C-alpha positions as CSV (number, residue, x, y, z in Angstrom):
1,M,-41.1,20.6,-6.4
2,L,-40.1,20.8,-2.7
3,V,-38.0,23.9,-3.5
4,Y,-41.0,25.7,-5.0
5,L,-43.2,24.7,-2.0
6,L,-40.6,26.1,0.4
7,A,-40.4,29.3,-1.6
8,V,-44.2,29.8,-1.4
9,I,-44.2,29.1,2.3
10,A,-41.4,31.7,2.8
11,L,-43.2,34.3,0.8
12,C,-46.4,33.8,2.8
13,L,-44.4,34.2,6.0
14,L,-42.9,37.4,4.7
15,L,-46.3,38.8,3.8
16,L,-47.6,37.9,7.3
17,L,-44.6,39.6,8.8
18,Y,-45.1,42.7,6.7
19,H,-48.7,42.9,7.7
20,Y,-48.3,42.5,11.4
21,L,-44.9,44.3,11.9
22,P,-45.6,47.9,12.9
23,N,-42.2,49.3,11.8
24,K,-41.8,48.9,8.1
25,K,-38.1,49.9,8.3
26,I,-37.3,46.9,10.5
27,F,-39.1,44.8,7.9
28,A,-37.0,46.3,5.1
29,C,-33.8,45.7,7.1
30,F,-34.8,42.1,7.7
31,C,-35.5,41.5,4.0
32,L,-32.2,43.1,3.0
33,T,-30.4,40.9,5.5
34,L,-32.1,37.8,4.0
35,L,-31.1,38.9,0.5
36,L,-27.5,39.4,1.5
37,T,-27.3,36.1,3.4
38,G,-28.9,34.3,0.5
39,G,-26.5,35.9,-2.0
40,I,-23.4,35.0,0.0
41,A,-24.7,31.4,0.5
42,Y,-25.4,31.1,-3.2
43,K,-21.9,32.4,-4.1
44,Y,-20.0,30.1,-1.8
45,W,-22.2,27.0,-1.8
46,P,-20.1,24.2,-3.2
47,A,-21.2,23.2,-6.7
48,P,-22.2,19.6,-7.1
49,E,-19.5,17.5,-8.8
50,P,-20.4,16.6,-12.3
51,A,-21.3,12.9,-12.9
52,P,-18.5,11.0,-14.5
53,A,-18.9,10.5,-18.2
54,P,-19.8,7.0,-19.2
55,I,-17.0,5.1,-20.8
56,S,-17.3,3.6,-24.3
57,E,-17.2,-0.1,-25.1
58,Q,-13.7,0.3,-26.5
59,E,-12.5,1.9,-23.3
60,R,-14.3,-0.7,-21.2
61,Y,-12.5,-3.5,-23.1
62,E,-9.1,-1.8,-22.8
63,L,-9.7,-1.4,-19.0
64,M,-10.5,-5.1,-18.7
65,Q,-7.4,-6.0,-20.6
66,Q,-5.3,-3.9,-18.3
67,Q,-6.9,-5.5,-15.3
68,Q,-6.2,-9.0,-16.5
69,I,-2.6,-8.1,-17.3
70,F,-2.0,-6.7,-13.8
71,A,-3.9,-9.5,-12.1
72,A,-1.6,-12.2,-13.8
73,W,1.5,-10.3,-12.9
74,Y,0.4,-9.6,-9.4
75,A,-0.4,-13.3,-8.8
76,D,3.2,-14.3,-9.6
77,Y,4.5,-11.3,-7.6
78,Q,2.5,-12.4,-4.6
79,R,4.0,-15.9,-4.7
80,D,7.5,-14.2,-4.7
81,L,6.4,-12.2,-1.6
82,D,5.2,-15.4,0.1
83,E,8.5,-17.1,-0.5
84,L,10.4,-14.0,0.8
85,D,8.3,-14.1,3.9
86,R,8.8,-17.8,4.3
87,N,12.6,-17.6,4.0
88,W,12.8,-14.7,6.4
89,R,10.7,-16.5,9.0
90,W,12.8,-19.7,8.6
91,Y,16.0,-17.6,9.0
92,H,14.8,-16.1,12.3
93,Q,13.7,-19.6,13.5
94,I,17.1,-21.0,12.8
95,I,18.8,-18.1,14.8
96,E,16.3,-18.5,17.6
97,N,16.8,-22.3,17.8
98,F,20.5,-21.9,18.1
99,K,20.1,-19.1,20.6
100,S,18.0,-21.4,22.8
101,D,20.7,-24.1,22.3
102,N,18.1,-26.5,20.7
103,I,20.4,-27.1,17.7
104,S,24.2,-27.3,17.3
105,I,26.3,-24.8,15.4
106,Q,26.9,-27.6,12.8
107,T,23.1,-28.0,12.3
108,T,22.7,-24.2,12.2
109,F,25.3,-24.0,9.5
110,V,23.7,-26.7,7.4
111,R,20.3,-25.1,7.6
112,L,21.7,-21.6,6.8
113,K,23.6,-23.1,3.9
114,Q,20.4,-24.5,2.3
115,L,18.5,-21.3,3.1
116,D,21.3,-19.3,1.5
117,Q,20.9,-21.3,-1.8
118,D,17.1,-20.9,-1.7
119,S,17.3,-17.2,-1.0
120,Q,19.8,-16.7,-3.9
121,Q,17.5,-18.5,-6.3
122,L,14.6,-16.5,-5.2
123,R,16.5,-13.2,-5.5
124,D,17.6,-14.1,-9.0
125,R,14.0,-15.0,-10.0
126,I,12.6,-11.8,-8.6
127,A,15.2,-9.8,-10.6
128,L,13.6,-11.3,-13.7
129,H,10.1,-10.4,-12.7
130,A,9.8,-7.2,-14.7
131,P,6.6,-5.2,-15.1
132,P,4.5,-6.2,-18.2
133,V,5.2,-3.9,-21.1
134,A,1.6,-4.1,-22.2
135,L,0.5,-2.0,-19.1
136,N,-0.2,1.7,-19.8
137,D,2.5,4.2,-18.8
138,G,1.0,5.2,-15.5
139,C,0.7,1.7,-14.1
140,Y,4.0,0.6,-15.7
141,D,5.9,3.4,-13.9
142,L,4.2,2.4,-10.6
143,L,5.1,-1.2,-11.0
144,T,8.6,-0.3,-11.9
145,E,8.9,1.3,-8.5
146,V,7.4,-1.8,-6.9
147,V,9.9,-4.0,-8.7
148,N,12.9,-1.8,-7.7
149,K,11.9,-1.9,-4.1
150,T,11.3,-5.6,-4.1
151,N,14.7,-6.3,-5.8
152,A,16.5,-4.2,-3.2
153,Y,14.7,-6.0,-0.4
154,A,15.4,-9.5,-1.8
155,E,19.1,-8.5,-2.3
156,A,19.3,-7.3,1.3
157,Q,17.6,-10.4,2.6
158,Y,19.9,-12.7,0.7
159,R,23.0,-10.7,1.9
160,T,21.9,-11.0,5.5
161,I,21.4,-14.8,5.2
162,A,24.7,-15.3,3.3
163,L,26.7,-13.3,5.9
164,T,25.2,-15.2,8.7
165,R,25.8,-18.6,6.9
166,A,29.5,-17.6,6.4
167,A,29.8,-16.6,10.1
168,A,28.3,-19.9,11.3
169,D,30.7,-22.0,9.3
170,P,32.5,-24.1,11.9
171,A,35.7,-23.7,9.9
172,N,35.6,-19.9,10.4
173,L,34.6,-19.8,14.1
174,K,37.1,-18.4,16.5
175,T,35.4,-19.6,19.6
176,D,33.7,-22.8,20.8
177,D,31.5,-20.9,23.3
178,Q,27.8,-21.3,22.2
179,A,26.7,-18.1,23.8
180,Q,29.4,-16.1,22.1
181,Q,28.6,-17.7,18.8
182,S,24.9,-16.9,19.2
183,R,25.6,-13.3,20.0
184,M,27.8,-13.0,16.9
185,L,25.0,-14.4,14.7
186,Q,22.4,-12.2,16.3
187,T,24.6,-9.1,15.8
188,I,24.8,-9.9,12.0
189,M,21.1,-10.4,11.9
190,I,20.4,-7.0,13.6
191,R,23.0,-5.1,11.7
192,E,22.2,-6.4,8.2
193,S,18.5,-7.0,8.3
194,P,16.6,-5.0,5.6
195,V,13.9,-2.5,6.4
196,G,10.4,-3.5,5.6
197,L,9.1,-3.8,2.0
198,Y,6.6,-1.0,1.7
199,T,4.8,-1.1,-1.7
200,A,1.2,-0.6,-0.5
201,K,1.1,3.0,-1.8
202,E,2.0,2.0,-5.4
203,I,-0.2,-1.1,-5.4
204,T,-3.2,0.9,-4.1
205,A,-2.7,3.6,-6.7
206,I,-2.7,0.9,-9.5
207,R,-5.8,-0.7,-8.2
208,Q,-7.6,2.7,-8.0
209,Y,-6.4,3.5,-11.5
210,L,-7.7,0.2,-12.9
211,D,-10.8,0.3,-10.7
212,I,-9.9,-2.9,-8.9
213,P,-11.4,-3.4,-5.4
214,E,-8.9,-3.5,-2.6
215,E,-8.1,-6.9,-1.1
216,K,-9.5,-7.4,2.3
217,S,-7.0,-8.6,4.9
218,E,-7.9,-11.8,6.8
């Protein structure tokens, strides 16, 4: 309705302009310019995107099934990530406590030995945490990439802890100097520490594919 009203107003203005403009050639040029401008604007004006087609009840049910499968898998996966983070923070805390001379090399070794065992068990459990086969191909492939990255990270984390534990073994130490021992452990930590675990791209793509809202960070 508004478009028709604007068209009527524009036509009236043109008639008034034609009536009061003494030079009709100028009016003709003006009208031709308007036509050309309107034609160009019409040709290159972006067409509105078509509305998405409504999904059927069967499609809606299958989507909900996929969402539930992913949610169950992701809950277990998130617990693995929390344990990886907890082990890594504990590892750094042990190294820092020894660096500050708050604990002895014997205590450092005992704590690293326990952390070594915990890290190995976690690595083995993560290796068994495969993507659910019931997921559709697109999501399954993305989760496979997530699993591969996580396995590599868990393996690298375990290797770093295991090497540090072996170096802290009092039976293997070649010096009694605490400062030298600390530098040796820190060197292993810096050299062997894995790069970050970056899986946000894959997880975001899965959430978008399954129409799952993004989690808000605290």
